C-alpha positions in Angstrom: 81.9 -68.2 140.2 78.4 -68.1 141.3 77.4 -69.4 144.6 74.9 -72.0 143.7 74.1 -74.7 146.1 74.4 -78.2 144.8 71.0 -79.7 143.9 72.1 -83.0 145.2 73.7 -82.9 148.6 73.0 -85.1 151.6 69.6 -86.1 152.6 70.0 -84.1 155.8 70.8 -81.0 153.8 67.8 -81.5 151.6 65.4 -82.1 154.5 66.8 -78.9 156.3 66.4 -76.9 153.1 62.8 -78.1 152.7 62.1 -77.1 156.3 61.1 -80.6 157.4 63.8 -80.8 160.1 65.6 -78.3 162.3 69.3 -77.9 163.0 68.8 -79.2 166.5 67.1 -82.4 165.3 70.0 -83.0 162.9 72.6 -82.6 165.6 70.7 -84.9 167.9 70.5 -87.6 165.2 74.2 -87.2 164.4 75.1 -87.5 168.1 73.0 -90.7 168.4 74.7 -92.2 165.4 78.1 -91.2 166.9 77.2 -93.0 170.2 76.2 -96.1 168.3 79.5 -96.1 166.4 81.5 -95.7 169.6 79.7 -98.5 171.3 80.5 -100.8 168.4 84.1 -99.7 168.4 84.4 -100.3 172.2 82.8 -103.7 171.9 79.6 -102.7 173.7 76.8 -104.2 171.7 73.6 -102.4 170.9 71.7 -105.6 171.9 72.4 -104.9 175.6 69.3 -102.7 175.8 67.3 -105.4 174.1 68.7 -108.0 176.5 67.7 -105.9 179.5 64.2 -105.3 178.1 63.9 -109.1 177.5 65.0 -109.9 181.0 62.6 -107.3 182.5 59.8 -108.8 180.4 60.7 -112.3 181.6 60.8 -111.2 185.2 57.4 -109.6 184.8 56.0 -112.8 183.3 57.4 -114.9 186.1 55.9 -112.5 188.7 52.5 -112.6 186.9 52.6 -116.4 186.8 53.3 -116.6 190.6 50.5 -114.1 191.2 48.1 -116.1 189.1 49.1 -119.4 190.8 48.5 -117.9 194.2 45.1 -116.6 193.0 44.2 -120.0 191.6 45.2 -121.7 194.9 43.0 -119.2 196.8 40.1 -119.9 194.5 40.5 -123.6 194.8 40.6 -123.4 198.6 37.4 -121.4 198.5 35.8 -123.9 196.2 36.7 -126.8 198.5 35.3 -124.9 201.5 32.1 -124.3 199.6 31.8 -128.0 198.7 32.3 -129.0 202.3 29.7 -126.5 203.5 27.2 -127.8 201.0 27.9 -131.4 201.9 27.3 -130.6 205.6 24.2 -128.6 205.0 22.6 -131.3 202.7 23.5 -134.3 204.9 23.1 -133.0 208.5 21.8 -135.8 210.8 22.0 -133.9 214.1 19.0 -134.2 216.3 18.7 -131.9 219.3 18.7 -133.6 222.6 19.8 -133.4 226.1 22.7 -135.9 226.1 26.1 -134.3 226.4 28.7 -135.7 224.0 32.4 -134.7 224.5 35.1 -134.5 221.7 38.3 -132.7 221.0 38.8 -129.7 218.6 42.3 -128.3 218.3 43.4 -129.9 221.6 40.4 -128.5 223.4 37.5 -130.5 224.7 34.2 -129.4 223.3 30.7 -130.7 223.9 27.5 -130.9 221.9 24.0 -131.9 223.0 22.6 -134.7 220.9 19.8 -137.2 221.0 20.2 -140.8 222.2 19.9 -142.2 218.6 22.7 -139.8 217.5 24.9 -141.0 220.3 24.5 -144.6 219.4 25.2 -143.9 215.8 28.3 -141.9 216.7 29.6 -144.7 218.9 29.1 -147.3 216.2 30.8 -145.2 213.5 27.7 -144.5 211.4 27.9 -140.7 212.1 30.8 -138.3 212.3 31.3 -134.9 214.0 32.3 -132.2 211.6 33.1 -128.5 212.0 30.6 -126.3 210.2 30.0 -122.6 209.9 27.3 -122.7 212.6 29.4 -124.8 215.0 29.4 -128.6 214.9 27.2 -131.0 213.0 26.7 -134.7 212.5 27.0 -136.3 209.0 26.9 -139.9 207.8 30.2 -141.8 207.6 30.3 -141.8 203.7 29.9 -138.0 203.6 32.5 -137.6 206.3 35.0 -139.6 204.2 34.2 -137.3 201.2 34.9 -134.3 203.4 38.1 -135.9 204.7 39.3 -136.3 201.1 38.9 -132.5 200.7 40.1 -131.3 204.1 41.3 -133.5 207.0 40.8 -130.8 209.6 37.1 -130.4 209.1 36.2 -133.9 210.4 36.7 -133.9 214.1 35.5 -137.3 215.2 34.8 -140.5 213.1 34.9 -143.9 214.8 36.7 -146.3 212.5 34.8 -149.6 212.6 37.3 -151.5 210.6 40.3 -150.6 212.8 39.3 -152.9 215.7 40.1 -156.5 215.1 39.7 -159.0 217.7 42.7 -161.0 218.7 42.4 -164.8 218.8 44.4 -165.2 222.0 42.6 -162.4 223.9 41.4 -163.9 227.2 38.7 -161.1 227.5 37.2 -161.4 224.0 34.0 -162.8 225.5 33.5 -159.7 227.5 32.5 -156.8 225.3 32.9 -153.2 226.4 29.7 -151.3 226.0 29.9 -148.2 223.6 27.4 -146.2 225.6 29.3 -146.4 228.9 29.1 -143.1 230.7 31.8 -142.1 233.2 
């Protein structure tokens, strides 16, 4: 009997004879197939790896969404601050003067020096005091309401003309209190 190798044989044998794979690569592939077979026999599904990868991908997407949302909130806050700054700069009505006007800012009494006409307009509710980058400024009531819609904390003082209603049975309704009364 002659020792001739079969021409057929397994694909692995044919690849090894052709020199396309090594013995080490064949053993590694065989070991991997054996592990898969054992997992299936034990009830461990191969899809666990896929499930873990999917969960990791979903966790990363969730984290990315949260990061993007916080970045968007920061950008929106910056845009609002820029709008407020532009409104104040375009509509400033403050006139320098020597009249001291007191108001509160974060539970602290602050003062600015304004003109007599500014004081009258502030007391009647036509102007409002707003916090700006340079300190404090005066803007018209309509602009102050626009600023309040964007950020409540920026408008420090706005006299509400509509809030005061005279009562019919008030015995002192004939005696008006002057707005420019200094203490």
